[in-house]
N, C-alpha and C positions, 0 to 999 in steps of 0.2 A: 388182541388180534384186530386188524382192520381190513376192510375190503375196499379195493380201488375199483371203481367202475369208470371205464373210459372207452372211447371209440377205439376199435381194434387197429393194430398196425397192419396195413394192407400193402402188399407189394406185388409185382408181376415178375415171375421168374423167366429164365432163358427160353422156356418152351411157351411163353406167353400165357401161362396159367396163373390165375389169381391166387395168392397165398396170404392167409390171415394168420397172424401169430398171437397167441395168448401168452403173455410174459410169465416167467417162472415165479413162484412165491418167494418172498424174501423173509428170512428169519434172523433176528438179532436177539439172542438170549430168550427172553420171555415175550417178545413182541414179534408178530408175524404179519405180513401184508399179503393178501390173496388177491389175484387179479380176476376181474370179470370184464371180458372184452365184449363190446357191443358192435354189431354190424347192421347196416341198413341196406335194404334192397328195394327194387321195384320189379314187379312181375307184370308183364304185358301179356294178357291172355288172348286167345283167338280160337274161333270155332273150327277153322280148317288149316291154319298154318302153325308152324312151331312157335311155342311161347318163348318170350325173351325174358331173361333174368339179368338185371344190372345191379352192381354193387356200388355203394357210395365209397369212393376213394378220394379223400381230400374234400374238394368242393364240387365234384362232378360224379355222375354215375357212369361206370364203365361196363361193357359187356362181359359176360362170363360164359362164352360158348362151350368151353370144355369143363364146365363146373368149376369148382374151386377146392382148395385144400386148406384145412384148419390144422395148424401145428400148435400143440400144447408144449410149451418149453419146460424142460426139466432143469434141475440144478446143474451147474457146470461139472460137478464131480458126481459119480455114481454114489448113491446113498442107500444104506439099509436101515437108517434111523426111522423107526415107526412114526415119529412125529412129522418128519420131513415128508414121508410118503403120504401121510394123511393130508398134509397141506396141499400136496399136488392133486389129490382127489377132490379138493374143494375148488380148484380152478374151474371156470366155466366160460362159455361163450353164449351170447344171446343173439340170435339172428332174427331180425325184424323185417318181414316182407310186407309191402303195401301193394295193393292193386294199382297199376298204372293204367288208368283208362283214358289218359290223354291221347295215346296212340291208337286206341281202338276205334275202328271206323263205324260208329253208330250201331254197334251190335247189341247194345243193351247195357244193363246194369250188372256188373260182375261182382260176385261175392265168393270168398273162400267157403268151401262146403265141409261140414263135419269137423274133423281135426285138421283140415287143410291139406293133408298129404296122405298118400297111400304108399307103403313101402313095396319095392319090387321084389325083395327077398328078405328073409329074416336076418336081423342084425345080430351080431355076436354081443349079447348083453354082458359078457364078461369083460369086454374092452371099454365100454362107456355106456352112458345112459342118455337117451334122447326123449324129450317131451315136447309136444306141440299143443298150442291153444290158439283158437281163433277169437279175435276181439274186434272192437270198433264196428259192430254190426256186420261182421264178415269182411271188412275192408283190410284187416291186418292179420297176419299169421306170425306167431312168435314161436321159434324153435330154440330150445335150450339144450346144450350138450355139456354134460359134466360127468363126474365120476370116471375120468379117463384113466385107463390102466397106467400103472406106475413104471412101465418099462417101454423101451423103444418098440413101436409097432406102427402099422398103417392098415386102415380098414376103410371101406367105402360105404356110405349111406346112399343107396340108390332109391329114388322115390319119384312120385309124380304129384304135382300140385292138383288138388281137386277144387273145382269151382262151379258155381251155378251162374247162368246168365239169364237174368229176368228181362224179357222183351219190353222195349219201350212202349208204353201205352196199354200193356196187357195187365200190369199190376203184379202182385205177388202170388200168382197161381203156381202150382207145382211146375218146376222148370227142370229140364234135363241137366245132368251133371256132366261136366267136361273135365278131361284130365290132360295134362301136358305130356310132352315127350319126357324122357328120363333125365332130369338133371341129376347131378350127383355132388356129394360133399365128401371129400376124403378127409378122414380124421386120423390123426396120429400124434404120438409123443416123440419129441426130438430132444437130443442133448444139445445144449447151447454152449 
């Protein structure tokens, strides 16, 4: 078995929603290839205005005002083979968000706080698994989505980014935690 890690296939649909596709696993007898798609984002925080999330599509970052959709591709034919179904469960997407302080108007030094997000409602953990971790001294948030249900469905992960803004010249004193409006990631499995 091998794992392919590559930048995700990103398109914009007819409703101008960003769609990220994780390719279906490929199996040839005793060899299988599992896809790990990687997406890069920039999050522009603000104390009073809505936060902006931009996704890297090709060589440029594009806005995602309506959130975006992640589609885990299934095999072309419906399968009940337990090996095929297990291979689909190994597909994953890694969403890497970085603080974009270039656009912030001297508000301070922003860092993701805690696990970087707070969920707006309980996710159905029977459909998929979501894990977050904050790295790079709070400048980077990594969200991994895997263990996606093996049949066609769609679910939404509604969350808010959590971040702290350390005032310039004040140092690392306890600082208030700010949270964004509700971005969302729709997660689903589709037959290709």
